[in-house]
C-alpha positions as a LaTeX table, in Angstrom:
\begin{tabular}{lrrr}
\hline
Residue & $x$ (\AA) & $y$ (\AA) & $z$ (\AA) \\
\hline
Met1 & $-15.12$ & 12.35 & 3.93 \\
Glu2 & $-12.99$ & 14.34 & 1.52 \\
Leu3 & $-9.76$ & 15.93 & 2.69 \\
Lys4 & $-8.80$ & 19.25 & 1.16 \\
His5 & $-5.14$ & 20.20 & 0.77 \\
Ser6 & $-4.43$ & 23.84 & 0.06 \\
Ala7 & $-0.71$ & 23.72 & $-0.71$ \\
Lys8 & 0.51 & 26.19 & $-3.32$ \\
Leu9 & 2.76 & 23.58 & $-4.93$ \\
Pro10 & 1.24 & 20.51 & $-6.56$ \\
Leu11 & 1.95 & 17.30 & $-4.72$ \\
Ser12 & 3.15 & 15.64 & $-7.90$ \\
Ala13 & 6.86 & 14.88 & $-7.87$ \\
Phe14 & 7.55 & 17.19 & $-4.92$ \\
Ser15 & 9.15 & 19.85 & $-7.07$ \\
Ser16 & 10.73 & 21.46 & $-4.00$ \\
Pro17 & 13.41 & 19.77 & $-1.84$ \\
Val18 & 11.55 & 21.16 & 1.20 \\
Asp19 & 8.41 & 19.25 & 0.17 \\
Arg20 & 10.43 & 16.04 & $-0.27$ \\
Lys21 & 12.09 & 16.49 & 3.16 \\
Phe22 & 8.69 & 17.08 & 4.75 \\
Phe23 & 7.25 & 13.93 & 3.17 \\
Thr24 & 10.30 & 11.88 & 4.21 \\
Ala25 & 10.05 & 13.17 & 7.80 \\
Leu26 & 6.33 & 12.31 & 7.95 \\
Cys27 & 7.00 & 8.74 & 6.84 \\
Lys28 & 10.16 & 8.17 & 8.90 \\
Gly29 & 8.56 & 6.46 & 11.91 \\
Leu30 & 6.01 & 4.42 & 9.98 \\
Val31 & 6.24 & 0.69 & 9.44 \\
Gln32 & 3.97 & 0.92 & 6.41 \\
Ala33 & 5.04 & 1.84 & 2.92 \\
Val34 & 3.42 & 5.12 & 1.88 \\
Phe35 & 2.44 & 5.94 & $-1.70$ \\
Ile36 & 1.04 & 9.09 & $-3.26$ \\
Ile37 & $-0.85$ & 8.07 & $-6.38$ \\
Glu38 & $-2.43$ & 10.33 & $-9.01$ \\
Ser39 & $-6.09$ & 9.24 & $-9.07$ \\
Asn40 & $-6.81$ & 9.41 & $-12.81$ \\
Ser41 & $-3.70$ & 7.75 & $-14.23$ \\
Leu42 & $-3.00$ & 5.63 & $-11.10$ \\
Thr43 & 0.69 & 6.49 & $-11.40$ \\
Val44 & 2.99 & 6.74 & $-8.40$ \\
Val45 & 3.82 & 10.38 & $-7.72$ \\
Asp46 & 5.94 & 9.66 & $-4.66$ \\
Trp47 & 6.63 & 6.93 & $-2.16$ \\
Ser48 & 8.41 & 6.47 & 1.14 \\
Glu49 & 11.75 & 4.79 & 1.72 \\
Asn50 & 9.82 & 1.97 & 3.43 \\
Ala51 & 8.21 & 1.20 & 0.07 \\
Glu52 & 11.61 & 0.71 & $-1.53$ \\
Gly53 & 12.45 & $-1.85$ & 1.17 \\
Leu54 & 9.10 & $-3.60$ & 0.97 \\
Phe55 & 8.90 & $-3.90$ & $-2.82$ \\
Asn56 & 12.66 & $-3.93$ & $-3.61$ \\
Phe57 & 12.22 & $-1.50$ & $-6.50$ \\
Ser58 & 14.38 & 1.59 & $-6.68$ \\
Arg59 & 12.70 & 4.96 & $-6.58$ \\
Asp60 & 13.44 & 5.55 & $-10.29$ \\
Glu61 & 11.85 & 2.22 & $-11.27$ \\
Ile62 & 8.49 & 3.15 & $-9.70$ \\
Leu63 & 8.03 & 6.92 & $-9.87$ \\
His64 & 5.65 & 7.95 & $-12.67$ \\
Gln65 & 4.82 & 4.29 & $-13.33$ \\
Ser66 & 1.39 & 2.69 & $-12.99$ \\
Val67 & 0.71 & 1.02 & $-9.66$ \\
Glu68 & $-0.27$ & $-2.00$ & $-11.77$ \\
Arg69 & 3.43 & $-2.89$ & $-11.71$ \\
Leu70 & 3.11 & $-3.72$ & $-7.99$ \\
Phe71 & 0.40 & $-6.35$ & $-8.51$ \\
Pro72 & 0.99 & $-10.02$ & $-9.41$ \\
Asp73 & $-1.28$ & $-9.82$ & $-12.46$ \\
Arg74 & $-3.62$ & $-7.51$ & $-14.35$ \\
Ser75 & $-6.79$ & $-9.13$ & $-13.00$ \\
Gly76 & $-5.68$ & $-8.54$ & $-9.40$ \\
Phe77 & $-4.95$ & $-4.92$ & $-10.22$ \\
Glu78 & $-8.31$ & $-4.41$ & $-11.96$ \\
Arg79 & $-10.22$ & $-6.16$ & $-9.17$ \\
Val80 & $-8.63$ & $-4.07$ & $-6.41$ \\
His81 & $-8.76$ & $-0.72$ & $-8.16$ \\
Gly82 & $-12.22$ & $-1.22$ & $-9.65$ \\
Arg83 & $-13.57$ & $-1.86$ & $-6.17$ \\
Thr84 & $-11.56$ & 0.70 & $-4.24$ \\
Leu85 & $-11.88$ & 3.69 & $-6.55$ \\
Ser86 & $-15.67$ & 3.78 & $-6.27$ \\
Val87 & $-15.48$ & 3.45 & $-2.48$ \\
Leu88 & $-12.73$ & 6.08 & $-2.23$ \\
Arg89 & $-14.62$ & 8.57 & $-4.36$ \\
Gly90 & $-17.70$ & 8.05 & $-2.18$ \\
Ser91 & $-16.36$ & 7.87 & 1.36 \\
Gly92 & $-12.75$ & 9.02 & 1.02 \\
Phe93 & $-11.43$ & 5.92 & 2.82 \\
Trp94 & $-10.84$ & 2.23 & 2.05 \\
Arg95 & $-9.06$ & $-0.59$ & 3.86 \\
Gly96 & $-8.53$ & $-4.16$ & 2.76 \\
Glu97 & $-6.10$ & $-6.99$ & 2.07 \\
Gly98 & $-4.57$ & $-7.89$ & $-1.24$ \\
Glu99 & $-1.63$ & $-9.50$ & $-2.96$ \\
Tyr100 & 1.33 & $-7.47$ & $-4.20$ \\
Arg101 & 4.46 & $-8.29$ & $-6.16$ \\
Arg102 & 8.06 & $-7.55$ & $-5.24$ \\
Arg103 & 10.70 & $-6.73$ & $-7.86$ \\
Asp104 & 11.92 & $-10.38$ & $-7.87$ \\
Gly105 & 8.38 & $-11.58$ & $-8.63$ \\
Ala106 & 7.66 & $-12.86$ & $-5.11$ \\
Val107 & 4.03 & $-12.35$ & $-4.12$ \\
Phe108 & 3.04 & $-11.26$ & $-0.61$ \\
Thr109 & $-0.15$ & $-10.35$ & 1.23 \\
Ala110 & $-0.55$ & $-6.84$ & 2.59 \\
Glu111 & $-3.12$ & $-4.72$ & 4.32 \\
Thr112 & $-3.74$ & $-1.47$ & 2.50 \\
Thr113 & $-5.37$ & 1.70 & 3.79 \\
Gln114 & $-6.22$ & 4.29 & 1.17 \\
Ile115 & $-7.34$ & 7.88 & 1.64 \\
Trp116 & $-8.70$ & 10.21 & $-1.05$ \\
Leu117 & $-7.00$ & 13.62 & $-1.10$ \\
Ser118 & $-8.38$ & 16.48 & $-3.20$ \\
Thr119 & $-6.06$ & 19.40 & $-3.93$ \\
Asp120 & $-6.16$ & 22.49 & $-6.12$ \\
His121 & $-3.93$ & 20.52 & $-8.52$ \\
Gly122 & $-5.93$ & 17.32 & $-8.73$ \\
Asp123 & $-7.04$ & 14.29 & $-6.78$ \\
Tyr124 & $-4.63$ & 11.86 & $-5.18$ \\
Ile125 & $-4.76$ & 8.58 & $-3.31$ \\
Ile126 & $-2.58$ & 8.21 & $-0.24$ \\
Ala127 & $-1.95$ & 4.49 & 0.23 \\
Leu128 & $-0.38$ & 2.89 & 3.30 \\
Val129 & 0.72 & $-0.71$ & 2.67 \\
Arg130 & 1.67 & $-3.06$ & 5.51 \\
Asp131 & 3.22 & $-6.46$ & 4.77 \\
Leu132 & 1.24 & $-9.25$ & 6.46 \\
Ser133 & 3.65 & $-12.08$ & 5.52 \\
Glu134 & 5.06 & $-12.55$ & 9.03 \\
Thr135 & 1.61 & $-12.24$ & 10.60 \\
Lys136 & 0.21 & $-14.87$ & 8.20 \\
Glu137 & 3.15 & $-17.21$ & 8.91 \\
Arg138 & 2.68 & $-16.84$ & 12.68 \\
Asp139 & $-1.06$ & $-17.51$ & 12.31 \\
Glu140 & $-0.32$ & $-20.67$ & 10.32 \\
Ile141 & 2.15 & $-21.89$ & 12.98 \\
Val142 & $-0.35$ & $-21.20$ & 15.79 \\
His143 & $-3.07$ & $-23.00$ & 13.84 \\
Trp144 & $-0.77$ & $-26.01$ & 13.26 \\
Leu145 & 0.25 & $-26.06$ & 16.96 \\
Asn146 & $-3.41$ & $-25.99$ & 18.04 \\
Glu147 & $-4.23$ & $-28.89$ & 15.73 \\
Glu148 & $-1.18$ & $-30.83$ & 16.97 \\
Leu149 & $-2.13$ & $-30.24$ & 20.62 \\
Ala150 & $-5.70$ & $-31.31$ & 19.94 \\
Arg151 & $-4.48$ & $-34.48$ & 18.15 \\
Arg152 & $-2.13$ & $-35.36$ & 21.03 \\
Phe153 & $-4.85$ & $-34.71$ & 23.58 \\
Asp154 & $-7.25$ & $-36.97$ & 21.64 \\
Glu155 & $-4.58$ & $-39.72$ & 21.48 \\
Ser156 & $-3.96$ & $-39.58$ & 25.22 \\
Ala157 & $-7.66$ & $-39.64$ & 26.15 \\
\hline
\end{tabular}
């Protein structure tokens, strides 16, 4: 499924303040970080305020930079993008989990949904990234509690 965008202005860098306001308003209520990525160079064209909070990079540190900067290492970047680009070009949609890197070097797990967007000015990837750190921590606590309850039950039996 390929989405077609017929805007007169290219998406890249939101050359108009109206475009930037529109993008910001669209992302306002989302929990996920939203990225617009140029599909050939894999550079960040724009991102939501949520992304700044999630990754702790300033807007100027990420715009027009390769998304590789957001991965813990080159092999993780190549693995994810080698796999996703072929799926995105084929179906227009990809979802999966992966590891990302914050500005301070901390690594976290996130769920990413990516959508292929074709425009008159080129092809873009819209990526929504949701931090799974808290979810993973809660799952680990629940798993530990279940094991502890089972151990206590076995001891009392």
